[in-house]
TIVO-2410 file (N, C-alpha, C; in nm, 3 decimals):
# residues 57
REC num residu      c1      c2      c3 atome chaine
REC   1      M   0.081  -0.120   0.000     N      A
REC   1      M   0.000   0.000   0.000    CA      A
REC   1      M   0.086   0.126   0.000     C      A
REC   2      A   0.183   0.133   0.086     N      A
REC   2      A   0.269   0.251   0.091    CA      A
REC   2      A   0.346   0.267  -0.039     C      A
REC   3      R   0.391   0.156  -0.095     N      A
REC   3      R   0.464   0.161  -0.222    CA      A
REC   3      R   0.373   0.214  -0.333     C      A
REC   4      D   0.249   0.167  -0.338     N      A
REC   4      D   0.154   0.215  -0.439    CA      A
REC   4      D   0.130   0.365  -0.424     C      A
REC   5      A   0.113   0.410  -0.301     N      A
REC   5      A   0.091   0.552  -0.275    CA      A
REC   5      A   0.212   0.633  -0.318     C      A
REC   6      Y   0.332   0.582  -0.292     N      A
REC   6      Y   0.455   0.650  -0.330    CA      A
REC   6      Y   0.463   0.667  -0.482     C      A
REC   7      Y   0.438   0.558  -0.555     N      A
REC   7      Y   0.445   0.565  -0.701    CA      A
REC   7      Y   0.332   0.650  -0.760     C      A
REC   8      Q   0.219   0.650  -0.694     N      A
REC   8      Q   0.111   0.737  -0.739    CA      A
REC   8      Q   0.150   0.883  -0.720     C      A
REC   9      L   0.215   0.913  -0.608     N      A
REC   9      L   0.264   1.049  -0.584    CA      A
REC   9      L   0.366   1.089  -0.690     C      A
REC  10      L   0.460   1.001  -0.719     N      A
REC  10      L   0.559   1.031  -0.823    CA      A
REC  10      L   0.493   1.057  -0.957     C      A
REC  11      Q   0.395   0.975  -0.991     N      A
REC  11      Q   0.324   0.994  -1.118    CA      A
REC  11      Q   0.249   1.127  -1.119     C      A
REC  12      T   0.185   1.162  -1.010     N      A
REC  12      T   0.113   1.289  -1.001    CA      A
REC  12      T   0.208   1.406  -1.014     C      A
REC  13      Q   0.324   1.397  -0.950     N      A
REC  13      Q   0.423   1.503  -0.961    CA      A
REC  13      Q   0.474   1.517  -1.104     C      A
REC  14      K   0.498   1.405  -1.169     N      A
REC  14      K   0.544   1.407  -1.308    CA      A
REC  14      K   0.438   1.467  -1.400     C      A
REC  15      N   0.312   1.431  -1.376     N      A
REC  15      N   0.203   1.488  -1.456    CA      A
REC  15      N   0.192   1.638  -1.436     C      A
REC  16      A   0.209   1.685  -1.314     N      A
REC  16      A   0.205   1.828  -1.286    CA      A
REC  16      A   0.319   1.899  -1.356     C      A
REC  17      W   0.437   1.841  -1.350     N      A
REC  17      W   0.554   1.899  -1.417    CA      A
REC  17      W   0.530   1.907  -1.568     C      A
REC  18      L   0.477   1.798  -1.625     N      A
REC  18      L   0.451   1.795  -1.768    CA      A
REC  18      L   0.347   1.899  -1.807     C      A
REC  19      A   0.245   1.916  -1.728     N      A
REC  19      A   0.143   2.018  -1.756    CA      A
REC  19      A   0.205   2.158  -1.754     C      A
REC  20      Q   0.294   2.184  -1.659     N      A
REC  20      Q   0.362   2.313  -1.653    CA      A
REC  20      Q   0.451   2.335  -1.775     C      A
REC  21      E   0.518   2.230  -1.819     N      A
REC  21      E   0.601   2.239  -1.939    CA      A
REC  21      E   0.515   2.269  -2.062     C      A
REC  22      N   0.400   2.205  -2.071     N      A
REC  22      N   0.309   2.229  -2.183    CA      A
REC  22      N   0.261   2.373  -2.185     C      A
REC  23      V   0.227   2.426  -2.069     N      A
REC  23      V   0.182   2.566  -2.060    CA      A
REC  23      V   0.295   2.660  -2.102     C      A
REC  24      A   0.415   2.636  -2.053     N      A
REC  24      A   0.529   2.720  -2.088    CA      A
REC  24      A   0.556   2.716  -2.238     C      A
REC  25      H   0.549   2.597  -2.296     N      A
REC  25      H   0.571   2.582  -2.440    CA      A
REC  25      H   0.463   2.656  -2.519     C      A
REC  26      Y   0.338   2.642  -2.477     N      A
REC  26      Y   0.229   2.712  -2.543    CA      A
REC  26      Y   0.248   2.864  -2.535     C      A
REC  27      E   0.288   2.912  -2.419     N      A
REC  27      E   0.310   3.055  -2.402    CA      A
REC  27      E   0.421   3.105  -2.493     C      A
REC  28      D   0.528   3.027  -2.506     N      A
REC  28      D   0.638   3.066  -2.596    CA      A
REC  28      D   0.590   3.074  -2.741     C      A
REC  29      I   0.514   2.974  -2.783     N      A
REC  29      I   0.463   2.973  -2.920    CA      A
REC  29      I   0.366   3.089  -2.942     C      A
REC  30      S   0.280   3.114  -2.845     N      A
REC  30      S   0.183   3.224  -2.857    CA      A
REC  30      S   0.254   3.358  -2.867     C      A
REC  31      K   0.356   3.377  -2.785     N      A
REC  31      K   0.432   3.502  -2.789    CA      A
REC  31      K   0.499   3.520  -2.925     C      A
REC  32      A   0.561   3.414  -2.975     N      A
REC  32      A   0.627   3.422  -3.106    CA      A
REC  32      A   0.526   3.452  -3.216     C      A
REC  33      N   0.410   3.388  -3.210     N      A
REC  33      N   0.307   3.413  -3.311    CA      A
REC  33      N   0.253   3.555  -3.305     C      A
REC  34      R   0.235   3.608  -3.184     N      A
REC  34      R   0.190   3.748  -3.173    CA      A
REC  34      R   0.292   3.843  -3.232     C      A
REC  35      L   0.419   3.818  -3.209     N      A
REC  35      L   0.524   3.903  -3.265    CA      A
REC  35      L   0.527   3.892  -3.418     C      A
REC  36      R   0.513   3.771  -3.469     N      A
REC  36      R   0.510   3.752  -3.615    CA      A
REC  36      R   0.388   3.821  -3.676     C      A
REC  37      M   0.274   3.814  -3.607     N      A
REC  37      M   0.154   3.879  -3.657    CA      A
REC  37      M   0.172   4.031  -3.656     C      A
REC  38      K   0.232   4.083  -3.549     N      A
REC  38      K   0.256   4.227  -3.539    CA      A
REC  38      K   0.346   4.275  -3.652     C      A
REC  39      D   0.443   4.193  -3.690     N      A
REC  39      D   0.534   4.227  -3.799    CA      A
REC  39      D   0.474   4.201  -3.937     C      A
REC  40      G   0.353   4.147  -3.942     N      A
REC  40      G   0.287   4.120  -4.069    CA      A
REC  40      G   0.337   3.994  -4.137     C      A
REC  41      K   0.400   3.905  -4.065     N      A
REC  41      K   0.456   3.784  -4.125    CA      A
REC  41      K   0.360   3.666  -4.126     C      A
REC  42      I   0.254   3.675  -4.048     N      A
REC  42      I   0.150   3.572  -4.052    CA      A
REC  42      I   0.014   3.639  -4.038     C      A
REC  43      Y  -0.088   3.568  -4.084     N      A
REC  43      Y  -0.226   3.615  -4.070    CA      A
REC  43      Y  -0.281   3.576  -3.933     C      A
REC  44      V  -0.380   3.650  -3.888     N      A
REC  44      V  -0.448   3.615  -3.764    CA      A
REC  44      V  -0.508   3.475  -3.775     C      A
REC  45      I  -0.560   3.442  -3.891     N      A
REC  45      I  -0.623   3.311  -3.911    CA      A
REC  45      I  -0.522   3.198  -3.890     C      A
REC  46      D  -0.394   3.223  -3.918     N      A
REC  46      D  -0.291   3.122  -3.893    CA      A
REC  46      D  -0.285   3.088  -3.745     C      A
REC  47      I  -0.297   3.188  -3.662     N      A
REC  47      I  -0.292   3.165  -3.517    CA      A
REC  47      I  -0.417   3.092  -3.474     C      A
REC  48      L  -0.532   3.134  -3.523     N      A
REC  48      L  -0.658   3.074  -3.480    CA      A
REC  48      L  -0.675   2.931  -3.529     C      A
REC  49      E  -0.625   2.902  -3.650     N      A
REC  49      E  -0.644   2.770  -3.708    CA      A
REC  49      E  -0.519   2.683  -3.703     C      A
REC  50      G  -0.416   2.728  -3.638     N      A
REC  50      G  -0.296   2.647  -3.626    CA      A
REC  50      G  -0.209   2.646  -3.749     C      A
REC  51      G  -0.214   2.753  -3.829     N      A
REC  51      G  -0.124   2.766  -3.943    CA      A
REC  51      G  -0.171   2.702  -4.071     C      A
REC  52      R  -0.302   2.684  -4.089     N      A
REC  52      R  -0.351   2.617  -4.209    CA      A
REC  52      R  -0.353   2.706  -4.333     C      A
REC  53      S  -0.359   2.838  -4.314     N      A
REC  53      S  -0.358   2.926  -4.431    CA      A
REC  53      S  -0.213   2.963  -4.466     C      A
REC  54      A  -0.196   3.017  -4.583     N      A
REC  54      A  -0.059   3.050  -4.628    CA      A
REC  54      A  -0.005   3.171  -4.552     C      A
REC  55      A   0.122   3.165  -4.522     N      A
REC  55      A   0.188   3.276  -4.452    CA      A
REC  55      A   0.224   3.383  -4.555     C      A
REC  56      L   0.240   3.505  -4.508     N      A
REC  56      L   0.275   3.616  -4.596    CA      A
REC  56      L   0.420   3.614  -4.640     C      A
REC  57      G   0.506   3.564  -4.556     N      A
REC  57      G   0.646   3.574  -4.593    CA      A
REC  57      G   0.728   3.496  -4.509     C      A
***
């Protein structure tokens, strides 16, 4: 029982860490996309649809 609880705790901690990494990665991508949009290098629709339309340059 204690061993199961220990491994469950480790798994929960790893999942929390992974979620934080995902958020940080998303924030980095969002920031880069906002800067590219501000510079006119991508369309707003690229950000909303995940880059399915053609980029400007």
